[in-house]
C-alpha positions in Angstrom: 0.0 0.0 0.0 1.4 3.4 -1.0 3.1 5.2 2.0 2.6 8.9 1.7 5.0 9.5 4.7 7.9 7.8 3.0 7.1 9.7 -0.2 7.1 12.9 1.8 10.4 12.2 3.4 11.9 11.5 0.0 10.5 14.8 -1.4 11.9 16.7 1.6 15.4 15.2 0.9 15.2 16.2 -2.7 14.3 19.8 -1.8 17.0 20.1 0.8 19.7 18.5 -1.4 18.8 21.2 -4.0 19.2 23.8 -1.3 15.6 25.0 -1.7 13.2 26.3 0.9 9.6 25.1 1.1 8.5 28.6 -0.1 10.9 28.4 -3.1 9.6 25.0 -4.2 6.0 26.3 -3.6 6.7 29.2 -6.0 8.0 26.8 -8.7 4.9 24.6 -8.4 2.5 27.6 -8.0 1.4 26.3 -4.6 1.5 27.6 -1.0 4.3 26.8 1.4 1.7 25.0 3.6 0.9 22.6 0.7 4.6 21.6 0.4 4.7 21.1 4.2 1.7 18.8 4.0 3.3 16.8 1.2 6.6 16.4 3.1 4.8 15.3 6.3 2.7 12.8 4.4 -0.6 14.5 5.3 -1.5 14.9 1.6 -0.3 13.8 -1.8 0.3 15.9 -4.9 -1.9 15.7 -8.0 -0.3 13.9 -11.0 0.3 17.2 -12.8 2.3 18.3 -9.7 4.3 15.1 -9.7 5.3 15.6 -13.3 6.6 19.1 -12.4 8.5 17.8 -9.4 10.3 15.3 -11.7 11.3 18.1 -14.0 12.6 20.3 -11.1 14.7 17.7 -9.4 15.7 15.8 -12.5 14.6 12.3 -11.2 12.6 9.7 -13.0 8.9 9.4 -12.4 9.3 5.8 -11.3 12.0 6.8 -8.8 9.8 9.5 -7.3 6.8 7.2 -7.0 8.8 4.2 -5.7 9.9 6.3 -2.8 6.4 5.6 -1.4 6.9 1.9 -1.8 3.8 1.3 -3.9 2.6 -2.2 -4.9 3.3 -3.2 -8.5 -0.3 -2.3 -9.4 -0.2 1.1 -7.7 3.0 2.0 -9.5 1.6 0.9 -12.8 -1.5 3.0 -12.3 0.4 6.2 -11.4 2.9 5.8 -14.2 0.2 5.2 -16.8 -1.8 8.2 -15.6 1.4 10.4 -15.8 1.9 9.3 -19.4 -1.6 10.4 -20.2 -2.7 6.9 -21.1 -6.5 6.3 -21.3 -6.0 2.6 -21.0 -4.8 2.2 -17.5 -3.9 -1.5 -16.7 -5.5 -2.5 -13.3 -4.0 -5.5 -11.4 -6.4 -5.3 -8.5 -9.3 -3.2 -7.3 -7.5 -2.9 -4.0 -4.8 -0.8 -5.8 -7.4 1.6 -7.0 -9.0 1.9 -3.6 -5.7 2.7 -1.9 -4.9 5.4 -4.5 -8.5 6.8 -4.6 -7.9 9.6 -2.0 -5.0 11.0 -4.2 -6.6 10.9 -7.6 -8.9 13.5 -9.2 -12.5 12.3 -9.6 -12.2 12.6 -13.4 -9.2 10.3 -13.5 -10.6 7.9 -10.9 -13.8 7.7 -13.0 -11.9 6.6 -16.1 -10.2 3.9 -14.1 -13.4 2.8 -12.4 -15.2 2.5 -15.7 -13.0 -0.5 -16.6 -14.5 -2.3 -13.6 -18.0 -1.2 -14.4 -17.8 -3.3 -17.6 -16.6 -6.4 -15.8 -18.7 -6.0 -12.7 -17.6 -4.8 -9.3 -18.6 -5.9 -5.8 -20.9 -3.5 -3.9 -18.4 -3.4 -1.0 -15.8 -1.9 -3.3 -18.2 0.8 -4.5 -18.7 1.7 -0.8 -15.0 2.3 -0.5 -14.8 4.3 -3.7 -18.0 6.3 -3.5 -16.8 9.3 -1.6 -14.1 10.0 -4.2 -16.2 9.5 -7.4 -18.7 11.8 -9.0 -22.4 10.9 -9.1 -22.3 9.7 -12.8 -19.4 7.3 -12.1 -21.2 5.8 -9.0 -24.3 5.3 -11.2 -22.3 3.4 -13.8 -20.7 1.2 -11.2 -24.0 0.4 -9.6 -25.6 -0.6 -13.0 -23.1 -3.5 -13.3 -22.4 -4.2 -9.6 -22.6 -7.5 -8.0 -24.8 -7.3 -4.8 -24.1 -10.7 -3.2 -22.5 -9.1 -0.2 -24.9 -6.2 0.3 -26.3 -5.7 3.8 -27.8 -2.9 5.8 -24.5 -1.8 7.1 -22.9 -1.5 3.6 -26.0 0.3 2.2 -26.0 2.7 5.1 -22.4 3.7 4.3 -23.1 4.0 0.6 -26.3 6.0 0.6 -24.9 9.4 1.5 -22.9 9.4 -1.8 -25.8 8.4 -4.0 -27.9 10.8 -6.1 -31.6 10.1 -6.6 -31.0 8.2 -9.8 -28.5 5.9 -8.1 -31.0 5.3 -5.2 -33.6 4.5 -7.8 -31.2 1.9 -9.3 -30.9 0.2 -5.9 -34.7 0.3 -5.5 -35.1 -1.3 -9.0 -32.8 -4.1 -7.9 -35.1 -4.7 -4.9 -38.2 -4.7 -7.1 -36.5 -7.1 -9.5 -35.8 -9.5 -6.7 -32.0 -9.1 -6.9 -31.9 -7.6 -3.4 -33.8 -8.4 -0.2 -36.8 -6.1 0.2 -35.9 -5.6 3.9 -33.2 -3.2 2.6 -36.0 -0.8 2.1 -35.8 0.0 5.8 -32.3 1.4 5.2 -33.1 3.0 1.8 -36.4 4.7 2.4 -35.4 7.4 4.9 -32.9 8.7 2.2 -35.2 8.2 -0.8 -38.8 9.2 0.2 -39.6 9.8 -3.5 -40.0 6.0 -3.8 -42.9 6.0 -1.3 -45.6 6.0 -3.9 -43.8 3.3 -5.9 -43.6 1.1 -2.8 -47.4 1.5 -2.4 -48.0 0.7 -6.1 -45.6 -2.4 -5.9 -47.5 -3.7 -2.9 -50.8 -3.3 -4.7 -49.5 -5.1 -7.8 -47.9 -7.9 -5.7 -44.3 -7.0 -6.5 -43.6 -6.4 -2.8 -45.2 -8.1 0.3 -47.7 -6.2 2.5 -45.0 -6.1 5.2 -43.0 -3.7 3.0 -45.7 -1.0 3.3 -46.1 -1.6 7.0 -42.3 -1.2 7.4 -42.3 2.0 5.5 -45.1 3.4 7.7 -43.1 2.4 10.8 -40.0 4.2 9.4 -42.2 7.2 8.8 -43.3 7.2 12.4 -39.7 6.8 13.6 -38.5 9.7 11.5 -41.3 12.2 11.9 -43.2 11.2 15.1 -46.5 10.9 13.2 -47.1 9.3 9.9 -49.4 12.0 8.6 -46.6 14.6 8.8 -45.0 13.3 5.6 -48.2 13.6 3.6 -47.6 17.0 1.9 -48.8 17.1 -1.7 -52.3 16.4 -3.0 -52.8 14.5 -6.3 -54.3 17.0 -8.9 -56.5 14.1 -10.2 -57.9 12.3 -7.3 -56.9 14.7 -4.5 -55.4 11.9 -2.4 -52.7 12.9 0.1 -49.3 11.7 -1.1 -46.3 10.5 1.0 -43.0 12.2 0.6 -41.7 15.3 -1.1 -40.8 13.7 -4.4 -44.0 12.0 -5.6 -43.9 9.8 -8.7 -47.1 7.9 -9.3 -50.4 8.1 -7.4 -52.7 5.2 -6.7 -55.1 6.6 -9.2 -52.5 6.3 -12.0 -51.6 10.0 -12.2 -47.9 10.3 -13.1 -46.1 13.4 -11.8 -43.9 15.3 -14.2 -40.7 17.1 -13.4 -39.0 19.8 -15.5 -35.4 20.8 -14.4 -36.1 19.2 -11.0 -39.3 21.3 -10.7 -42.5 19.3 -9.9 -45.2 20.3 -12.2 -48.5 20.4 -10.3 -50.5 22.8 -12.5 -50.9 23.3 -16.2 -52.4 26.8 -15.8 -50.8 29.5 -17.9 -48.1 31.9 -16.5 -50.5 34.8 -16.8 -54.3 34.8 -16.6 -56.2 38.1 -17.0 -59.5 36.6 -18.3 -61.0 35.1 -15.2 -63.9 36.6 -13.3 -62.3 36.3 -9.9 -58.9 34.6 -10.2 -56.7 36.8 -12.4 -52.9 36.7 -11.7 -49.6 37.8 -13.2 -46.7 35.3 -13.4 -43.0 36.1 -14.1 -42.1 33.4 -16.6 -40.8 35.9 -19.2 -39.0 37.9 -16.6 -36.5 35.4 -15.0 -33.1 37.1 -14.4 -34.6 40.5 -15.2 -36.6 40.5 -12.0 -33.6 41.8 -10.0 -32.1 43.8 -12.9 -29.6 41.0 -13.8 -28.6 41.0 -10.1 -30.1 37.9 -8.6 -27.3 38.0 -6.2 -26.2 34.8 -4.4 -23.9 36.6 -1.9 -25.5 36.7 1.6 -25.3 40.0 3.4 -25.4 40.5 7.2 -29.0 41.5 6.7 -29.8 38.1 5.1 -28.1 36.2 7.8 -30.0 38.0 10.5 -33.3 37.3 8.7 -32.4 33.6 8.2 -31.7 33.2 11.9 -35.1 34.7 12.8 -36.8 32.3 10.4 -35.0 29.4 12.1 -36.2 30.7 15.5 -39.8 30.6 14.2 -39.8 27.5 12.1 -37.3 25.3 13.9 -37.1 21.9 12.3 -40.5 22.3 10.6 -41.2 22.7 6.8 -41.8 26.0 5.1 -44.0 26.8 2.1 -42.4 29.7 0.2 -45.5 30.6 -1.9 -44.8 32.8 -4.9 -41.1 32.2 -4.2 -39.9 34.0 -7.4 -36.1 33.8 -7.6 -35.9 32.3 -4.1 -34.7 35.0 -1.7 -36.4 33.5 1.3 -36.0 30.0 0.1 -32.2 30.4 0.1 -32.2 32.0 3.5 -34.2 29.1 4.9 -31.9 26.5 3.3 -28.9 28.1 5.0 -30.5 27.2 8.3 -31.2 23.6 7.2 -35.0 24.3 7.0 -36.9 22.1 4.5 -38.7 24.2 1.9 -41.4 23.7 -0.6 -40.9 26.6 -3.0 -44.0 27.2 -5.1 -44.4 29.5 -8.0 -46.3 29.7 -11.4 -43.0 30.4 -13.2 -40.4 27.7 -14.0 -37.9 30.3 -15.2 -37.9 32.0 -11.8 -37.4 28.7 -9.9 -34.5 27.7 -12.2 -32.7 30.7 -10.6 -33.2 29.0 -7.2 -31.6 25.9 -8.5 -28.5 27.9 -9.6 -28.3 29.7 -6.3 -28.5 26.5 -4.3 -25.7 25.0 -6.3 -23.5 28.1 -6.1 -23.9 28.3 -2.3 -23.5 24.5 -1.9 -26.8 24.3 0.0 -28.5 21.0 1.0 -30.6 20.4 -2.1 -32.3 17.5 -0.5 -34.3 20.1 1.6 -35.2 22.0 -1.6 -38.5 21.1 -3.2 -39.4 23.2 -6.2 -43.0 23.0 -7.4 -45.0 24.8 -10.1 -48.3 25.6 -8.6 -51.3 28.0 -8.7 -51.7 29.9 -5.4 -55.4 30.0 -5.8 -55.4 26.2 -5.6 -52.4 25.3 -3.5 -51.7 21.5 -4.1 -50.8 21.0 -0.5 -52.6 18.9 2.2 -54.7 20.6 4.9 -52.8 21.3 8.2 -49.4 20.2 6.8 -47.1 23.2 6.8 -45.3 24.6 9.8 -44.9 28.0 8.2 -45.8 29.9 5.0 -44.2 33.0 3.4 -45.9 34.7 0.5 -43.7 37.7 0.0 -44.3 40.3 -2.7 -46.9 38.2 -4.5 -50.4 39.1 -3.3 -50.5 42.3 -5.3 -50.1 40.2 -8.5 -53.4 38.5 -7.9 -57.0 39.9 -8.3 -58.3 37.9 -5.3 -55.7 37.9 -2.6 -58.3 37.0 0.0 -58.8 33.6 -1.5 -55.0 33.0 -1.5 -54.7 33.9 2.2 -57.6 31.5 3.0 -55.6 28.8 1.1 -52.5 29.7 3.2 -54.6 29.4 6.3 -55.9 26.0 5.2 -52.4 24.4 4.6 -51.0 25.7 7.9 -51.0 23.4 10.9 -52.8 24.6 14.0 -50.3 26.9 15.6 -48.4 27.2 12.3 -46.9 30.6 11.3 -47.7 32.9 8.4 -44.5 35.0 8.2 -44.9 38.5 6.6 -42.4 41.2 5.8 -43.1 44.8 4.7 -43.8 44.0 1.0 -46.5 46.5 0.1 -45.8 47.7 -3.4 -44.8 51.3 -3.8 -43.5 51.7 -0.3 -39.9 52.7 0.5 -38.0 50.2 2.6 -35.0 52.5 3.0 -34.2 55.7 4.7 -32.7 58.2 2.2 -33.9 61.4 4.1 -30.4 62.6 4.9 -29.1 62.2 1.3 -29.9 64.3 -1.8 -31.3 61.8 -4.2 -33.3 64.3 -6.2 -31.4 63.8 -9.5 -31.6 60.0 -9.1 -35.4 60.0 -8.4 -36.0 62.5 -11.2 -34.2 60.3 -13.8 -36.0 57.2 -12.6 -39.4 58.8 -12.6 -38.7 60.4 -16.0 -37.7 57.2 -17.6 -40.7 55.4 -16.2 -43.1 58.2 -17.3 -41.6 58.3 -20.9 -41.8 54.6 -21.3 -45.4 54.1 -20.2 -46.6 57.2 -22.0 -45.4 55.7 -25.2 -46.9 52.3 -24.3 -50.2 54.1 -23.8 -50.0 55.3 -27.4 -50.4 51.6 -28.4 -53.6 51.4 -26.4 -51.9 49.3 -23.7 -52.3 50.1 -20.0 -50.1 48.7 -17.3 -51.9 46.1 -15.2 -52.0 46.5 -11.4 -54.3 44.0 -9.7 -54.4 44.4 -5.9 -51.9 47.1 -5.0 -54.4 48.7 -2.5 -55.5 45.5 -0.7 -55.5 46.0 3.1 -53.7 42.8 3.8 -53.0 43.5 7.5 -56.7 44.0 8.4 -57.6 40.7 6.6 -54.7 38.8 8.3 -55.7 40.0 11.8 -59.3 38.9 11.3 -58.3 35.4 10.1 -55.4 34.4 12.3 -55.6 33.9 16.1 -52.5 35.7 17.3 -49.9 38.2 15.9 -46.4 38.9 17.0 -44.1 41.6 15.5 -40.3 41.0 15.6 -37.9 43.8 14.9 -34.7 42.8 13.1 -32.2 45.5 13.8 -29.8 46.3 11.0 -26.6 48.4 11.0 -27.2 51.9 9.6 -24.2 51.9 7.3 -24.5 54.0 4.1 -25.7 52.0 1.1 -26.2 52.8 -2.6 -28.5 51.6 -5.3 -27.2 51.9 -8.9 -29.6 53.3 -11.5 -28.6 50.5 -13.8 -30.6 48.0 -11.7 -33.8 49.9 -12.5 -32.7 50.3 -16.2 -32.0 46.6 -16.6 -35.3 45.6 -15.0 -37.3 47.9 -17.2 -35.3 46.8 -20.3 -36.1 43.1 -19.5 -39.8 43.7 -18.9 -39.1 42.9 -15.2 -42.0 44.9 -13.7 -45.5 43.5 -13.4 -46.9 46.6 -15.2 -45.2 45.3 -18.3 -46.7 41.8 -18.3 -49.2 42.5 -21.0 -46.8 44.3 -23.3 -45.6 42.2 -26.3 -41.8 41.9 -26.8 -41.8 43.6 -30.2 -43.7 46.7 -28.9 -41.6 46.8 -25.8 -38.3 46.8 -27.8 -39.5 49.7 -29.9 -40.7 51.7 -27.0 -37.6 51.0 -24.9 -35.4 52.1 -27.8 -37.3 55.3 -28.1 -37.3 55.9 -24.3 -33.5 55.4 -24.2 -33.0 57.9 -27.0 -35.0 60.5 -25.1 -33.2 59.9 -21.8 -29.9 60.4 -23.6 -31.1 63.7 -25.0 -32.2 64.8 -21.5 -29.3 63.5 -19.4 -26.5 62.5 -21.8 -25.3 59.2 -23.1 -24.2 58.1 -19.6 -27.5 58.8 -18.0 -27.4 55.5 -16.0 -24.2 56.5 -14.2 -25.9 57.6 -11.0 -26.8 55.9 -7.7 -29.1 56.7 -4.8 -27.8 56.7 -1.3 -29.7 55.5 1.8 -29.4 53.9 5.2 -31.2 50.6 5.6 -34.2 50.6 7.9 -34.8 47.9 10.5 -37.0 45.1 9.3 -40.3 44.2 10.9 -41.2 40.5 10.6 -44.8 39.9 11.5 -45.8 36.4 12.5 -49.5 35.4 12.3 -50.4 32.2 14.1 -53.2 29.9 13.0 
């Protein structure tokens, strides 16, 4: 087995014999001195590309450098072939691959492991390799794995490294009879999306009745009460469904996913033809909603809000209704809160996917769902908390939506509200002279919509004057206001944010304006703004100090 400490000692001697400091060698290798120190102590091992550079610097053979770590014949062969750039790496034993796995890049290890996937590999070996391989490689190995030695202990070790597709492969092996169905007890808590498939398999005779009973027992162990995991409602038969990743309902309804977004409504993005359920969605807006600035960097303000959310929701589940590009969804995920993020717009929720990946958040707690807020496809009394920020004014009947929110909340559940009344100022700019900024912004807005009106189009505003607080207080039992104090540092808002949002049809007032008319009008508006304020009319910012945030919690 390769000895990194002996290798490190040899590297240290090479450096000292060349009269080089660790810092000098680090500079030659474009590394830090600490990295060289770890190599020499045997705490880590260089990448193959670094090994090749070390060979060039000290004028030793690659074999001599590698043999200092006293590798097996197979380990030496693997490392030498990789260094030569050979795609056909000869493998003597899987144990050689396992011992080298911590020191190889996932891309290189995947190529080596693919040779075994063609021949078949024991599940115990996959367990040892899984933490070093990417999801796709694990999946390929599982497809051709031999499962003779699988048991609960091995599966428990393997599951944290499996994506949903790989978990599905294990489940298929169980359904095919290749694996003992008792393994479902280990698999299910990590793969609740198979709940409906287990139920269907029991009904069809593919699994014994005991499998369903065992799943229910696991549900109780994990959640305390079985009903707690029944969140969604089937759009066809209205049956409550187990888990957060439904597949097929008993009635035969098959759930569809698009870019990991569960599709629970086929209603259009915008509906302005209804008698009492009109609404505006932001499917065409996407990134323009924040003026190209759907930022993923979390501010001190965001962290404070996130901690307050955690204090209210605890380990419960949050419905972020009308989630948009996921501002509150992301904050909840940073606190390990499970979230169902619901919106009528797939393009907005795709931004949430990107944010979650960028911030390396726990995506197992993120459940994106295309839904209509007038008919929330969530079971009664199932949510611990609901947020519906900056979305009620986009609907003609907000009272109905609030009643839906009340319905899905558990007794004692929290409806969490922030100051999101459209047209109100959330910042304190009283001590700054923002006259020029406000004049330009109002001027551009006025010019644009005046020209739009010439086409016979009027901006749509549905419920901007709805007295939400009065309605909330009449419906919910208790109310508590929480002040989130923020530092009063000076902030600025670039005009370009407003410009980009208007350019991208990012305001709800623009929802009924066709793209071709918008482009003509925006071009003319921009020309007029340049005449009035010069070519660089966007080069201005407003200044303000951020106000404290009031978070109001209404309890059912």
